[in-house]
Backbone as a ProteinNet text record, in pm:
[ID]
protein_1_A
[PRIMARY]
MIQGKLITIFGGGGFLGTYISQRLLKAGARVRIAERNPHNAAHIKPLGNLGQTQFAIADVRKKDSVIRAVHGADMVINLVGILKGDFDAFHVDGARNVAEAAATAGCEAMLHMSAIGADTESQSAYGRSKGEGEAAVRAAFGDATILRPSIVFGREDEFINRFASLISMLPVVPVIGGDTKFQPVFVDDVAKAALTALQSPHSYAGKTLELGGPEVISMEEINRRIADQSERRRGFLPVPDFVSGLMASATGWMPGAPITGDQWKMLQSDNVVTGTDGLKKMKITPTPMGAVMDEWMVRYRPHGRFGKRAAAR
[TERTIARY]
-1376.8	-1385.7	-1257.2	-1210.6	-1072.9	-1119.1	-1227.7	-1227.2	-1138.2	-1060.9	-946.9	-841.9	-822.5	-715	-576.9	-441	-363	-294.1	-286.2	-208	-126.1	10.3	121.2	124.9	133.2	123.4	269.1	354.1	481	444.4	484.3	472.9	351.4	267.1	162.4	126.3	252	217.3	232.6	239.5	248.6	93.9	87.4	-31.4	-147.5	-93.6	-213.8	-236.1	-109	-114.3	-214	-209.9	-304.1	-455.8	-504.3	-627	-667.9	-553.9	-594.3	-589.3	-481.6	-501.5	-663.4	-692.8	-839.8	-930.8	-956.6	-1036.3	-1038.5	-906.8	-906.4	-926.7	-898.8	-928.9	-1058.2	-1122.3	-1274	-1353.7	-1293.1	-1375.6	-1317.8	-1212.4	-1213.7	-1095.3	-1010.4	-898.5	-751.5	-673.4	-546	-445.4	-412.8	-304.7	-161	-42	70.4	166.3	186.8	250.3	416	431.7	579.4	652.3	744.3	802.6	976.7	1062	1210.5	1182.1	1097.1	1099.9	936	910.7	754	710.1	785.7	727.5	687.2	690.8	629.6	494.7	447.3	320.2	216.7	291.7	200.7	75.8	44.4	-115.4	-196.7	-153.2	-228.8	-307.3	-235.4	-308.6	-419.9	-434.4	-558	-681	-678.1	-768.5	-843.8	-779.8	-833.1	-847.9	-920	-945.6	-824.6	-823.5	-680.6	-651.5	-537.6	-462.5	-489.4	-551.8	-589.9	-451.9	-356.5	-275.1	-131.7	-24.9	103	204	312.1	447.3	553.4	621.6	726.2	834.9	951.4	1065.4	1114.5	1104.1	1123.1	1180.5	1276.4	1316.8	1322.7	1219.8	1210.5	1320.1	1446.7	1559.7	1637.5	1598.6	1643	1566.6	1615.7	1536.3	1478.1	1583.7	1568.3	1446.7	1444.9	1366.2	1203.8	1212.5	1087	1015.1	1095	1078.1	1001.3	1059	1014.2	871.4	875.5	746.7	623.1	667.7	547.1	519.6	597.3	567.8	451	355.1	231.8	107	166.4	39.6	-25.5	-157.4	-251.6	-248.9	-214.6	-237.7	-84.2	-55	50.2	15.6	52.5	11.2	149.4	194.9	316.5	279.2	319.3	294.1	403.8	520.6	648.6	693	717.9	760.6	802.1	895.2	992.5	978.5	988.9	978.9	1121.7	1218.3	1370.1	1441.5	1564	1663.7	1682.3	1718.3	1754.6	1632.6	1559.7	1423.2	1433.9	1538.9	1562.3	1558.8	1619.9	1646.1	1489.9	1400.4	1292.7	1179.1	1189.1	1046.6	1094.5	1216.5	1226.4	1258.4	1367.5	1440.6	1343.1	1294.6	1212.8	1069	1021.2	884.6	911.6	1017.6	1074.1	1078.7	1131.5	1153.9	1012.3	962.1	800.9	718.3	722.1	647.1	694.4	834.7	919.8	867.3	869.6	822.6	705.2	591.9	485.8	434.9	495.3	474.5	562.1	671.8	723.7	650.8	569.8	499.6	375.6	327.9	207.8	83.6	88.1	-20.6	-101.2	-234.2	-349.5	-351.3	-329.5	-330.8	-207.7	-193.9	-121.4	-130.1	-124.5	-169.4	-28.6	2.5	109.4	48.8	80.4	66.3	151.4	128.6	219.7	155	179.1	138.5	94	11	-3.7	143.1	186.9	268.2	392.8	350.9	471.3	469.8	617.5	641.8	775.1	806.3	941.6	1042.1	966.6	1027.2	1006.2	960.9	945.6	1068.6	1073.1	1179.6	1227.4	1129.9	1195.8	1211.4	1316.7	1370	1256.1	1147.1	1061.8	960.9	891.7	795.7	873.1	990.5	1078.5	1101.2	1123.2	1128.6	983.5	880.5	782.3	694	751.2	707.4	779.3	919.4	1023.2	943.4	899.4	847.4	738.9	652.9	545.7	577.4	700	727.8	774.2	854	928.8	790.4	694.5	584	534.1	489.4	447.7	509	631.1	750.9	716.6	711.6	734.3	580.5	498.3	348.2	253.3	234.3	140.1	28.5	-43.2	-193.7	-197.1	-122	-102.4	-186.7	-246.4	-340	-265	-245.6	-148.7	-271.4	-260	-310.3	-254.4	-268.7	-224.4	-300.2	-277.1	-346	-282.1	-375	-290.7	-271.1	-235.6	-209.3	-291.6	-266	-375	-341.1	-505.3	-500.4	-543.2	-578	-633.7	-578.8	-623.6	-617.5	-435.8	-349.5	-224.8	-134.8	-182.7	-92.6	24.3	108	230.7	194.2	97.8	66.7	-22.1	-154.7	-243.9	-176.4	-116.1	-61.3	90.6	155.3	256.8	214.5	133.3	96.6	30	-59.3	-142.7	-34.7	67.4	152.2	229.5	267	348.8	232.1	129.1	35.6	-11.2	12.1	3.6	103.9	224.6	358.5	349.3	338.6	370.1	274.7	295.1	170.4	169.3	268.6	241.1	329.3	246.2	302.3	342.6	471.8	500.1	456.5	432	352.3	412.5	478	564.3	481	485.5	408	243.4	218.1	94.1	-20.6	21.6	-78	-100.7	13.2	-33.6	-125.8	-187.7	-331.9	-302.1	-405.4	-404.9	-535.6	-556.4	-667.6	-677.3	-674.3	-657.6	-757.8	-695.6	-787.7	-799.2	-885.4	-899	-851.1	-776.5	-698.8	-777.2	-895.9	-1013.5	-1088.2	-1074.6	-1125.9	-1027.2	-900.9	-783.5	-794	-797.3	-823.8	-941.2	-1037.1	-1145.9	-1161.1	-1048.2	-1019.1	-940.9	-848.8	-762.8	-832.8	-928.4	-1017.5	-1088.1	-1151.6	-1243.7	-1141.4	-1039.7	-929.4	-919.1	-902.9	-860.8	-984.9	-1097.7	-1218.8	-1250.4	-1202.5	-1258.7	-1120.1	-1053.8	-903.2	-901.7	-1004	-1032.6	-1043.2	-1156.3	-1196.7	-1098.9	-993.9	-894.3	-758	-736.1	-599.2	-531.5	-417.8	-330.4	-387.5	-479.8	-537.5	-450.6	-436	-446	-496.5	-523.9	-638.3	-580	-602.4	-591.4	-705.8	-645	-720.9	-721.5	-868.9	-832.4	-950.8	-974.7	-1112.5	-1190.6	-1294	-1406.3	-1352.5	-1260.6	-1214.2	-1061.9	-1057.4	-920.1	-891.9	-777.9	-769.6	-624	-595.3	-441.1	-383.1	-227.7	-170.2	-194.2	-206	-229.8	-375.4	-508	-603.9	-637.4	-545.3	-537	-503.9	-389.2	-350.9	-426.3	-509	-623.7	-706.1	-768	-878.2	-799.6	-698.1	-651.2	-631.6	-572.7	-602.2	-723.2	-856	-987.6	-1019.6	-978.1	-1012.9	-954.1	-838.1	-740.8	-776.4	-874.6	-884.3	-767.3	-679.2	-606.8	-608.8	-617.8	-612.6	-465.4	-427	-311.2	-290.9	-160.5	-129.5	-85	-59.5	0.6	88.8	183.2	288.6	355.8	292.2	335.4	510.7	555	715.7	718.2	775.8	791.8	867.2	853.2	926.3	1079.7	1129.6	1266.5	1325.9	1272.9	1332	1305	1185.9	1178.8	1302.9	1310.1	1413.5	1542.5	1587.9	1709.2	1732.8	1612	1628.8	1608.7	1543.7	1579.2	1696.7	1775.2	1905.7	2006	1977.2	2071.8	2083.3	1942.8	1932.8	1870.5	1812.4	1751.2	1817.3	1927.5	2018.5	2028.4	1991.1	2006	1882.7	1925.1	1805.6	1673.5	1559.8	1459.3	1443.7	1487.5	1477.3	1346.9	1278.4	1166.3	1097.6	1202	1172	1288.8	1282.8	1407.6	1410.6	1553.7	1515.7	1439.1	1412.6	1312.9	1185.3	1143.1	1008.7	959	1069.6	1025.8	1022.6	1078.4	1051.1	918	877.4	742.8	624.1	677.7	544.4	539	620.7	604.8	493.6	431.8	333.4	209.6	79	-16.7	-58.2	-95	-97	-294.7	-336.9	-469.1	-488.9	-605.3	-616.7	-666.2	-604.4	-594.3	-640.7	-605.2	-608.5	-771	-770.4	-891	-902.2	-1037.7	-1069.3	-1095.6	-1041.7	-1043.9	-1162.4	-1160.1	-1326.7	-1445	-1443.6	-1558.4	-1570.5	-1476.5	-1498.9	-1527.3	-1481.1	-1531.5	-1666.8	-1735	-1856.7	-1810.5	-1681.1	-1677.1	-1669.8	-1785.7	-1807.1	-1692.4	-1627	-1474.1	-1542.1	-1465.1	-1477.8	-1408.9	-1511.8	-1432.2	-1345.2	-1242.8	-1162.3	-1243.2	-1337.8	-1415.6	-1503.7	-1512	-1613.8	-1532.8	-1417.8	-1331.2	-1239.4	-1204.4	-1089.7	-1123	-1197.9	-1263.7	-1203.2	-1205	-1224.4	-1074.5	-972.3	-832.3	-763.8	-832.9	-757.5	-783.8	-890.5	-883.3	-778	-673.9	-564.5	-471.8	-497.9	-402.9	-483.1	-590.9	-676.1	-626.8	-623.1	-558.2	-619.1	-750.6	-805.6	-815.7	-775.7	-801.3	-951	-991	-1143	-1216.5	-1159.4	-1259	-1267.3	-1216.1	-1243.8	-1395.2	-1392.2	-1542.6	-1630.2	-1559.5	-1618.4	-1640	-1544.8	-1596.4	-1739.2	-1699	-1822.9	-1964.9	-1962.7	-2057.3	-2145.6	-2082.1	-2143.8	-2228.8
-820.5	-653	-616.9	-482.2	-454.1	-306.6	-285.5	-168.4	-192.8	-83.5	-103.9	-163.2	-250.2	-327.4	-237.6	-248.5	-186.6	-234.8	-173.7	-220.5	-123	-201.7	-153.1	-148.4	-51	-44.4	19.8	-66.8	-29.7	28.8	118.4	211.7	281.7	305.1	342.8	489.5	569	710.4	730.8	629.1	658.1	669.9	657.9	676.2	581	464.5	359.4	331.4	361.1	358.7	469.4	585.3	669	637	580.4	545.3	409	341.3	233.9	289.7	359.5	406	475.5	541.3	600.6	525.6	416.7	315.4	260.3	218.1	170.7	261	362.3	464.8	485.8	498.8	503.6	384	267.2	156	144.3	224.1	230.7	147.3	131	74.5	181.2	136.2	257.1	183.8	287.4	263.5	312.6	255.1	285	295.9	404.5	386.4	391	285.8	253.1	306.5	414	489.3	529.8	507.8	546.1	662	785.7	909.8	949.6	950.7	944	1088.7	1186.2	1306.9	1305	1200.9	1221.8	1160.3	1093.9	1050.3	1135.9	1267.8	1349.7	1386.3	1375.5	1369.3	1318.4	1175.7	1057.6	1113.7	1193.9	1216.9	1266.9	1368.9	1447.8	1364.4	1254.2	1144.9	1073.6	1056.4	996.3	1069.1	1005.3	1097.8	1092.7	1192.6	1176	1062.2	1062.9	919.8	793.2	825.3	704.2	642.6	749.3	732.9	737.5	657.9	655.2	656	682.1	664.3	606.6	534	459	463.5	490.2	498.8	337.6	313.9	165.9	154	84	37.2	-103.7	-161.8	-291.1	-375.1	-326.8	-398.3	-413.7	-327.4	-365.8	-430.7	-543	-643.8	-559.5	-534.8	-436.2	-336.8	-238	-136.8	-220	-327.7	-378.4	-446.9	-513	-580.2	-473.9	-342	-225.9	-172.4	-189.2	-113.9	-209.2	-324.5	-445.7	-461	-436.2	-472.3	-398.6	-514.5	-450.3	-476.1	-492.8	-463.9	-615.1	-594.1	-707.8	-754.8	-676.7	-674.5	-605.5	-653.1	-601.3	-602.1	-491.1	-475.7	-423.4	-469.1	-464.2	-396.9	-293.7	-195.5	-183.8	-192.6	-160	-211.4	-127.5	-157.8	-55.2	-100.1	18.4	-23.1	52.1	23.2	21.4	70.3	36.8	41.4	-21.4	-22.1	-157.7	-204.5	-293.7	-377.9	-436.8	-527.9	-621.5	-703	-811.5	-741.2	-648.6	-574.4	-555.6	-481.5	-454.9	-532.8	-605.8	-709.5	-852	-893.9	-1031.7	-1006.2	-955.2	-926.4	-863.4	-748.8	-674.3	-743.3	-814.2	-880.6	-973.2	-1045.2	-1178.3	-1134.6	-1021.8	-939.8	-882.8	-853.4	-808	-924.8	-1029.7	-1148.9	-1214.7	-1230.5	-1308.9	-1207.1	-1052	-1008.3	-1019.1	-1010.9	-1038.6	-1188.8	-1272.5	-1417.3	-1427.1	-1379	-1367.2	-1267.9	-1164.8	-1112.8	-1152.3	-1272.7	-1335	-1247.9	-1182.9	-1127.2	-1195.7	-1162.1	-1242.8	-1229.6	-1140.3	-1141.8	-1029.7	-1086.3	-1014.5	-1000.5	-892.9	-871.1	-814.7	-880.5	-843.6	-804.6	-671.2	-612.7	-649.2	-728.5	-798.2	-725.7	-790.8	-717.4	-823.9	-821.2	-925.3	-898.1	-1023.1	-1074.3	-1109.4	-1106.3	-1172.6	-1330.1	-1347.3	-1483.5	-1513.4	-1630.1	-1652.1	-1700	-1704	-1739.1	-1608.3	-1492	-1396.3	-1341.2	-1282.3	-1254.1	-1093.5	-1030.6	-902	-940.5	-847.5	-841.5	-800.8	-704.4	-692.4	-805.6	-861.1	-966.1	-1084.5	-1102.3	-1220.2	-1212.7	-1076.4	-1033.5	-1026.9	-1003.6	-993.8	-1137.8	-1209.1	-1362.2	-1444.8	-1384.3	-1429.6	-1388.7	-1275	-1231.3	-1263.3	-1310.4	-1390.8	-1511.4	-1592.1	-1684.9	-1691.7	-1577.8	-1576.2	-1533.9	-1460.9	-1429.8	-1579.6	-1647.3	-1763.9	-1848.7	-1855.5	-1953.9	-1898.2	-1762.4	-1726.3	-1693.8	-1652.5	-1636.6	-1691.1	-1825.8	-1910.2	-1855.7	-1800.5	-1735.9	-1584	-1560.7	-1403.6	-1414.1	-1291.8	-1270.3	-1181	-1230.3	-1160.2	-1106.6	-973.4	-919.3	-859	-889.3	-859.1	-791.8	-635.3	-558.3	-534.9	-481.4	-443.2	-311	-234	-78.7	-12.7	58.3	133	260.9	346.1	472.5	541.4	695	755.4	895.3	1004.5	1123.2	1155.5	1078.5	1094.3	993.3	939.9	837.8	870.7	755.4	817.6	732.1	682.4	630.5	724.6	734.6	858.3	981.1	1024.2	1145.5	1172.3	1083.2	1070.2	1088.3	1017.2	1051.1	1152.6	1197.9	1312.9	1439.6	1418.4	1550.6	1554.6	1396.3	1385.4	1469.1	1399.5	1444.4	1611.7	1657.4	1793.9	1915	1826.3	1909.5	1862.1	1720.1	1695.7	1685.6	1734.6	1715.5	1585.4	1500.2	1383.1	1276.1	1180.8	1110.1	956	953.7	793.3	676.5	583.5	486.2	365.6	337.3	217	120.9	-25.8	-121.1	-113	-63.4	10.4	-111.7	-222.3	-345.4	-406.4	-385.8	-436.4	-401.1	-517.8	-521.4	-476.1	-394.2	-381.3	-389.6	-390.8	-392.9	-315.9	-158	-69.2	-88.3	-57.5	-72.2	43.4	81.8	237.3	191.6	289.4	279.5	248.1	316.8	328.4	168.3	110.8	-32.8	-134.9	-112.8	-173.1	-163.5	-28.1	1.1	-73.7	-89.6	-141.9	-334.9	-340.1	-498.7	-518.7	-427.4	-462.7	-451.8	-367.3	-355.2	-496.6	-535.2	-627.3	-764.3	-756.6	-889.5	-906	-773.4	-760.8	-779.5	-759.2	-750.6	-888.4	-973.5	-1133.6	-1221.4	-1178.5	-1281.6	-1388.1	-1479.3	-1630.3	-1645.6	-1582.8	-1589.9	-1567	-1517.9	-1480.6	-1502.5	-1590.3	-1641.1	-1740.5	-1696.6	-1808.5	-1795.7	-1682.9	-1681	-1569.3	-1596.9	-1477.3	-1452.9	-1313.9	-1247.9	-1151.1	-1167.2	-1048.2	-956.8	-831.6	-739.2	-627.5	-632.1	-565.2	-485.9	-368.5	-295.4	-361.4	-288.4	-344.5	-354.2	-276.9	-288.3	-351.4	-427	-471.6	-355.2	-287	-178.2	-177	-158.9	-157.2	-20	-27.4	121.9	217.2	197.3	309.1	350.4	260.9	294.5	384.2	354.9	425.4	567.5	571.1	727.3	815.2	735	816.4	847.6	765.7	812.6	939.4	951.8	1043.2	1195	1155.3	1272.5	1338.6	1257.2	1313	1370	1286.3	1366.9	1485.4	1522.7	1634.8	1735.3	1709.3	1786.2	1816.4	1730.6	1748.8	1650.6	1732.6	1646.6	1622.9	1473.9	1439.6	1311.4	1317.1	1218.5	1085.6	997.6	885.1	794	777.7	697.4	559.3	472.2	357.8	310	263.4	244.4	101.1	37.4	-109	-138.6	-271	-331.6	-334.1	-380.8	-362.9	-232.5	-132.1	8.1	52.2	31.9	70	-13.4	-162.4	-228.4	-220.5	-146.7	-78.7	52.2	136.8	247.1	215.8	118.1	80.4	45.5	-34.3	-97.4	22.3	106.6	235.2	328	375.7	467.6	437.9	311	282.5	296.3	283.9	335.5	467.8	560.5	678.3	748.1	860	896.9	977.7	948.6	1031.3	955.2	841.4	792.7	722.3	768.6	695.2	552.5	450.1	337.9	274.4	171.2	86.6	-30.4	-97.5	-271.3	-329	-340.3	-415.2	-391.4	-251.1	-187.7	-276.3	-216.2	-297.3	-440.3	-528.9	-679.3	-674.4	-609	-616.7	-602.3	-534.8	-454	-594.3	-659.8	-785.5	-876.8	-873.9	-937.4	-879.6	-911.1	-839.8	-834.6	-733.3	-721	-708.4	-851.9	-865.5	-960.2	-982.3	-1091.1	-1218.6	-1290.9	-1426.6	-1578.4	-1495	-1605.3	-1553.3	-1581	-1544.1	-1396.2	-1373.4	-1245.8	-1198.8	-1102.9	-1063.9	-969.8	-892.5	-783.8	-846	-956.4	-1019	-1099.4	-1154.2	-1250.7	-1177.9	-1062.7	-964.9	-869.7	-888.3	-842.3	-696.2	-642.2	-496.8	-466.8	-357.7	-295.7	-237.6	-283.5	-203.1	-79.4	-4.6	166.5	188.8	221.3	236.5	382.8	385.4	483.5	617.2	614.3	723.4	814.5	695.4	757.3	848.6	847.7	941.7	996.5	966.7	1054.3	1223.9	1233.9	1382.5	1489.5	1407.2	1492.9	1577.1	1477.2	1559.6	1609.4	1524.9	1547	1727.1	1790.2	1933.4	1993.6	1961.3	2047.3	2041.4	1929.7	1910.3	1965.9	2036.4	2088.2	2232.1	2278.2	2368.7	2515.5	2529.1	2604.8	2568.4	2461.5	2428.1	2422.3	2448.1	2456.6	2530.7	2591.9	2698.4	2629.7	2502.5	2459.2	2407.8	2336.7	2328.6	2235.1	2114.3	2005.9	2060.9	2166.6	2221.7	2333.6	2383.6	2516.3	2435.3	2303.5	2241.6	2187.1	2178.5	2116.9	2233
1914.5	1930.6	1970.4	1924.9	1909.2	2015.7	2082.6	2152	2279.1	2336.9	2437.1	2381.2	2290.5	2264.9	2212.1	2245	2210.1	2084.8	1956.9	1828.1	1803.5	1801.7	1768.9	1599.7	1509.8	1396.4	1337	1269.8	1215.9	1073.4	1054.2	944.3	941.3	1077.7	1057	1036.8	1028.1	968.6	792.8	740.6	615.2	509	417.6	329.7	378.8	382.8	392.8	562.2	654.6	752.4	810.4	767.1	838	831.5	712.8	688.1	776.2	817.6	894.5	1015.3	1082.6	1186.8	1243.7	1153.9	1142	1170.2	1100.9	1127.2	1248.4	1293.3	1418.6	1532.7	1556.6	1622.1	1649.6	1554.6	1512.6	1584.7	1590.4	1652.4	1786.3	1859	2009.6	2030.4	1934.2	1975.3	2049.4	2091.1	2118.4	2012.9	1934.2	1866.1	1900	1872.2	1885.7	1750.4	1718.7	1579.8	1590.9	1538.2	1543	1404.8	1435.8	1286.2	1336.9	1231.2	1259	1294.7	1248.6	1279.2	1336.3	1453.9	1499.2	1460.8	1452.9	1427.7	1264.7	1203.9	1046.2	1084.7	1208.2	1204.9	1329.5	1325.9	1434.7	1402.9	1258.8	1216.4	1262.8	1308.3	1335.2	1472.8	1575.8	1708.5	1690.1	1605.7	1632.3	1558.3	1528.1	1451.4	1552.4	1681	1801.8	1929.1	2019.9	2126.8	2262.4	2356.5	2423.9	2482.4	2460.6	2522.4	2434.3	2342.4	2246.5	2132	2121.8	2049	2101.9	2090.5	2146.8	2020.9	2069.1	1936.7	2015.4	1905.6	1947.1	1836.4	1875.2	1769.3	1750.4	1625	1611.3	1438.8	1436	1289.5	1277	1186.3	1186.8	1166	1098.1	1085.1	1220.5	1301.2	1446	1551.6	1586.6	1691.9	1823.6	1858.6	2027.3	1994.5	1898.4	1871.2	1866.4	1785.1	1739.7	1852.4	1962.2	2069.3	2163.9	2188	2267.3	2193	2082.2	2016.5	2033.3	2056.1	2072.2	2206.9	2307.9	2453.4	2486.2	2529.5	2612.1	2504.8	2354.7	2280.1	2246.2	2244.2	2214	2069.5	1959.1	1822	1749.1	1649.2	1581.4	1399	1370.5	1219.8	1170.7	1053.6	985.9	823.1	809.7	714.8	620.7	717.6	619.5	480.2	374.2	232.2	195.9	96.2	-20.1	-144.1	-240.8	-393.2	-434.6	-356.4	-402.2	-290.7	-308.2	-208.2	-164.6	-38.3	21.9	70.4	-44.4	-7.8	55.9	111.2	212.4	361.9	364.5	497.3	552.1	443	503.4	489.6	379.3	345.7	418.2	431.3	515.2	615.7	654.7	792.8	865.2	826.7	911.6	932.4	845.2	862.5	973	963.8	1057.6	1161.7	1184.3	1352	1381.6	1323.8	1356.5	1436.6	1327.3	1351	1459	1479.5	1622.2	1751	1726	1841.9	1888	1792.3	1832.1	1877	1825.6	1892	2023.6	2043.2	2166.4	2294.2	2262.1	2325.8	2363.8	2289.2	2331.4	2244.5	2135.1	2079.8	2052.1	2042.3	2001	1853.2	1747.6	1655.2	1554.3	1427.6	1366	1234.5	1181.6	1014.1	951.9	858.5	745.8	617.2	571.5	454.1	365.8	269.9	142.9	19.3	-79.2	-254.7	-319.1	-393.3	-518.7	-587	-614.2	-700.6	-588	-488.3	-375.2	-405.8	-439.7	-505.1	-476.2	-421.7	-374.1	-506.8	-591.3	-725.6	-828.8	-768	-891.3	-940.9	-1073.4	-1121.4	-1075.8	-1024.7	-930.2	-815.3	-746.8	-618.9	-527.8	-580.9	-500.5	-479.6	-542	-541.9	-469.9	-521	-423.9	-275.1	-257.9	-120	-32	-91.3	-52.4	-28.6	-111.3	-93.1	21.5	9.9	138	276.9	302	392.8	418.2	361	393.2	447.2	398.2	456.8	595.3	594.4	742.9	870.3	773.5	885.1	942.4	837.2	872.6	980.6	955.8	1006.2	1179.8	1168.7	1329.6	1385.4	1311.2	1354.5	1258.6	1308	1185.1	1166.3	1262.7	1249.7	1196.6	1155.8	1125.1	965.1	955.2	858.1	753.1	629.5	524.5	428.1	397.1	301.6	180.3	60.4	-59	-136.1	-145	-218	-365.4	-475	-614.1	-572.3	-669.5	-671.4	-558.8	-454.9	-363.6	-437.4	-432.3	-465.2	-374.3	-378	-268.7	-278.2	-219	-241.2	-241.3	-147.9	-109.4	-169.5	-274.4	-334	-389	-399.4	-497.7	-653.8	-677.6	-823.6	-915	-875.3	-955.4	-959.1	-837.1	-846	-923.3	-929.1	-995.4	-1154.6	-1199	-1346.3	-1366.8	-1261.8	-1315.2	-1317.3	-1234.5	-1270.1	-1375.7	-1419.6	-1570.8	-1662.2	-1678.6	-1767.1	-1747.6	-1645.7	-1659.5	-1728.2	-1733	-1769.9	-1944.2	-1964.7	-2093.8	-2221.6	-2328.6	-2436.8	-2479.1	-2470.5	-2521	-2412.6	-2369.3	-2250.8	-2292.6	-2234.2	-2284.6	-2183.5	-2237.3	-2118.4	-2150.5	-2023.2	-1996.7	-1953.3	-2013.8	-1949.4	-2000.4	-2109.7	-2128.5	-2143.5	-2154.6	-2167.6	-2030.5	-1941	-1815.8	-1741	-1688.1	-1597.8	-1457.6	-1410.4	-1259.8	-1216.5	-1105.3	-1038.2	-910.1	-937.7	-833.7	-738.1	-592.2	-493.1	-399.9	-347	-297.5	-125.1	-102.2	10.8	140.7	140.7	254.8	272.9	138.7	150.5	201.6	146.7	258	398.3	418.5	589.3	630.6	580.2	613	628.3	497	522.8	657.4	674.6	797.8	915.1	943.5	1082.3	1071.3	971.9	978	1020.5	957.8	1005.4	1150.2	1198.8	1342	1460.3	1367.1	1463.2	1457.8	1383.4	1392.5	1357.9	1438	1418.6	1406.1	1450.1	1438.7	1311	1236.4	1122	976.6	1049.4	922.9	964.1	1085.5	1124.5	1018	981.5	908.5	734.2	720.9	581.8	495.5	375.4	276.5	192.6	190.2	101.3	22.1	-122.6	-201.2	-236.1	-236.5	-243.6	-367.3	-434.9	-595	-576	-685.3	-707.7	-771.1	-821	-898.9	-1036.6	-1095.3	-1254	-1249.7	-1356.6	-1413.1	-1513.7	-1519.7	-1633.3	-1662.9	-1776.2	-1840.8	-1794	-1791.2	-1755.7	-1841.1	-1982.9	-2065.4	-2035.6	-2013.7	-1983.7	-1830.3	-1757.4	-1627.4	-1673.2	-1747.3	-1812.3	-1855.7	-1943.3	-2039.9	-1920.7	-1824.1	-1725	-1651.3	-1582.3	-1516.4	-1624.3	-1760.1	-1859.9	-1831.1	-1840.5	-1857.9	-1725.2	-1620.6	-1484.1	-1450	-1536	-1492.6	-1620.2	-1721.4	-1814.3	-1877.4	-1946.9	-2018.2	-2131.5	-2263.9	-2383	-2428.9	-2416.4	-2427.1	-2517.4	-2592.6	-2686.4	-2601.5	-2625.1	-2554.4	-2636.3	-2591.1	-2672	-2585.7	-2639.1	-2597.2	-2583.6	-2488.6	-2536.9	-2532.4	-2641.2	-2650.2	-2532.4	-2521.1	-2381.8	-2398	-2500.7	-2534.3	-2533.9	-2549.3	-2529.3	-2413.9	-2320.5	-2167.6	-2088.6	-2140.4	-2050	-2075.1	-2165.6	-2206.6	-2105.4	-2146.1	-2055.6	-1916.2	-1846.3	-1701.5	-1669.4	-1755.4	-1719.3	-1731.5	-1822.1	-1846.1	-1751.2	-1700.5	-1604.4	-1463.4	-1478.2	-1335.8	-1218.5	-1221.6	-1084.6	-1047.3	-1139.7	-1135.9	-1002.9	-929	-853.1	-911.9	-885.4	-1014.4	-1156.6	-1166.7	-1286.3	-1311.7	-1428.5	-1462.2	-1420.6	-1431.8	-1379.7	-1353.2	-1254.9	-1205.9	-1275.5	-1307.5	-1344.2	-1289.8	-1154.9	-1097.4	-1112	-1117	-1150.2	-1291.2	-1402.6	-1515.9	-1549.4	-1473.1	-1426.9	-1375.8	-1270.5	-1211.6	-1310.3	-1413.1	-1508.7	-1607.6	-1624.7	-1706.7	-1636.3	-1555.7	-1506.3	-1473.1	-1522.7	-1444.6	-1291.4	-1232.5	-1107.4	-1082.5	-1095.6	-1029.6	-947.8	-876.7	-780	-863	-809	-863.4	-738	-599.1	-550.8	-442.5	-329.8	-257.8	-276.7	-290.1	-310.1	-158.1	-110.3	30.5	34.9	-8.4	-15.2	-24.6	-105.2	-152.2	-44.4	14	151.4	253.8	282	382.4	361.3	248.9	208.2	212.5	154	152.8	-7.8	-28	-173.7	-198.2	-319.6	-352.3	-452.9	-427.5	-452.2	-609.2	-686.2	-834.9	-836.9	-913.6	-912	-953.4	-1032.8	-1091.5	-978.7	-878.3	-778.4	-709.2	-671.5	-560.7	-642.2	-759.5	-831.1	-837.6	-859	-879.7	-756.7	-646.2	-521.8	-493.2	-561.6	-544.2	-694.1	-812.7	-954.3	-976.7	-936.7	-930	-935.9	-854.2	-844.8	-980.3	-1069.7	-1163	-1283.8	-1277.4	-1394.9	-1443.7	-1552.6	-1587.4	-1519.2	-1465.1	-1405.2	-1262.2	-1219.9	-1049.8	-1042.2	-915.3	-880.6	-966.9	-1046.3	-1139.1	-1277.1	-1282.6	-1441.6	-1466.8	-1571.6	-1617.5	-1529.2	-1484.9	-1398.1	-1280.8	-1196.9	-1072.9	-1101.2	-1206.6	-1224.4	-1256.9	-1308.4	-1330.8	-1204.2	-1116.8	-968.9	-899.1
[MASK]
+++++++++++++++++++++++++++++++++++++++++++++++++++++++++++++++++++++++++++++++++++++++++++++++++++++++++++++++++++++++++++++++++++++++++++++++++++++++++++++++++++++++++++++++++++++++++++++++++++++++++++++++++++++++++++++++++++++++++++++++++++++++++++++++++++++++++++++++++++++++++++++++++++++++++++++++++++++++++

């Protein structure tokens, strides 16, 4: 049981952190949000009762700040991750700092959020750093539970929303990595998995669990579903790998580039569950994209909430 436990969440104010925090608060835990700028996590406070939420200034790259944020905590969650930049600083050194602090503080459980594709031999710096981060966590806190989600989707995500925005603007949509397979997992299902792991820490201690949704779907089909949900009739232009590779090499370093070189490398491999299916093991029924997308796709439709789908309800 986690009722009354103090849980420090590094990166707790972000997209996934908000859902996990809400689940933990509802279960009666006390939550300490550790962020470089805690003001960005102010929206977490109303989700709990008076005194149930704390905030700490912490940067996973700085050991002293991590130690202070972990002090007095019963459990620790590390959600910190980046999609471009200094991967080793955040995914490896940062993960090690959190795990070592949790071990030194005598925390009873640690949850580390990794990603499908984490592999010390990965061709992408992202995947390699995620794999090395897992190894660093295991070395410092052997009983840590590691969760590896596929692409996480939800109302505030940067995946579905990014493509929906492009589709709303472009008559013909270029698709990079169109054949690459994903197993998108709903953000609240990931939050349920995190809660389950901490509620039964001995059952999941030392385990690595992969999290995927109920469907394996290609990048091109994801784009087509988004277009359908947003009521946009669009053409889709698959971009050959050699063309997208050249584009990533030539422009990937630029701010706002459609794809970086490392992201292109990541798209060369499918992002689906191949290890232990965490949701199945935890008896969590995965949520299909189509069951929830309608909740926020309305803003991308030509007439918003006055469009055909909304009028039909």
